[in-house]
Residue, then its C-alpha position, 0 to 999 in steps of 0.5 A: m463584506q461577503t454577499i449571502e449569495g456568495i457565502k451560499r455558493r461556498i457552501d455548495n461548493t463545500q457540500d459538493l467536496m464533502s460528497i467527494v470525500r465521502t465517496m473516497k473513504t467508502l471506496a477505500a473501505i471497501n478496498i480495505r476489505q477486498y485485500e484483507r480477504a486476500v491475505e486471509s485467503l493466503a494464509n491457508y495457501n501458505r500453510t499448504i507450501e509449508m507442509g510441501f517443504q516440511i515432507l520434502l526436506r525430511n526426505l531428502p538425503e543427508e548429504v544434500s546441501l540447499a544452503k548456498n554461500t553465495q557473495h552478494t554482489t549486485l543487489g535487486i530492490i522491489i519497493f511497492g508505493s502507490d499510484q494515487g494520492m490522498c494517502g498521507q506519507f506512505n510513499e515517503q516512509i517506504g522510500n525512506l526505509a529503502m534508502e536508509e538500508l541502501a546507506r547502510l549497506w554502502l552499495p554503490k549505485a551501479d550495484r543495485l537495480i530498483l523496480a518501483l512499483g507506483a507512480r507516486l512512489t517513482a516521482y518521489l525517488e526520482a526527486l531524491e535522485q535515485p536511478l531506477d531500472e523499471a517503474w511499473a503501475l500497481p494493479g486496481s484490484v485483486g485480480g490484477i495482482t497474479p499477472l503482475i507477480q508472473d511479470i516480476v518472476m520474470k524480471i528477477d530471472t533476468w536480472r539473475e541471468r543478465q546482470g548477476v543479481n543474487r539477492v532481491v529484497l522487498f520494501y513494503n508497508r504492512p498494515l497495523t490493527g485500525a488504520g495504521y501501517y509500518p514500513h517493512k523489509v524481507t529478503l526474497l531471495p537467497v531463500n532462507w533455508e534455516y526457516l525451511r529447515r525449521q519447518a522440517r523439525k516441526e511434528w507432523g499433524s497426524r500419523t501418516l506421513p505423506m511421500f512423493t515419488m517424483d524427483w526432489q529437484p523438480l519438486l523442489s523447484a515447484l515449491l520454491r516458485q510457490y514460496l515466491f509467489v506467496s512472498l510477493y502476492r502477500a507483499f501486494a496485498e499487504s501494501l495496497m491494503s496499507e494504502n487504503a488504511s492510509r487513505l482512509a484516514t485521510m479522508q476521515a480527517a478531511e471529513r472532519n475538518i470540512e464538517d467544521h468548515m461547514e459549521a462555520l459557513n452555515a453560521l456566517y450564513h445566517q448571521e449574514r441573513q439575519r444582518s440582511i433582514t435587520e436591514e430591510l426592516l428598518d429601511i421599511v420603518a425609516g420609509f414609514e417614518a418618512l411618509t408619516n412625518s411628510n403628512 
């Protein structure tokens, strides 16, 4: 039978755990908001780049062919996971999507290079005996996204120059309304020229069409790098937002379980305390009766 002191210690430990869970829940909510703002601000930036493509492609000579028919040999894969735990099946879901896609493509391991982002995801892929080209840590805030994107762009350039990678695919979780998310795949390279051509055919928002005076090749190269930057930034922000949404949902479930456990402990504490008081009263009555009978 548990003592009152033992139950009280369990209640204190449960209260400490509740404090930790609520702190993590608050941090997750704050992180969701900062990454949500990053995604919102990215929309205007992306629209500016699309407008640049719209004007550039309108003014390119007709004989210029942007689409290149290249045979995909080596595939570069970038998978966005998490460094921290307490986020449910976040890493497993995105890792499984990537593995299912690789199985569908029938690519030998020698023809695929994987960059895993996040320690938890790395451990999961290694448990599946999936060889990784590299594994990197994730940024801890919005400010750390841009420097890491620069490193990824350099990594992609190295893949293309040294290992013949001509296709790069991103796998990351995208947020849903509320605390949900879903695994998502997007082709980063080769660029979807048909999509950009559709942008060029859109109606311009005013009667005056902008012009450019520099050569179209360096301008196109600059726009493409910005296009890659936006795609990678969106993947980072939405993945980190989804991670924190999953962690928030996990902490909310943990909070409910702790509240139920706390309620049961408090009921047990009051029950044991009442039993102890009753026993003390019975001892007093028995002692009183013994003294009365002896007289």
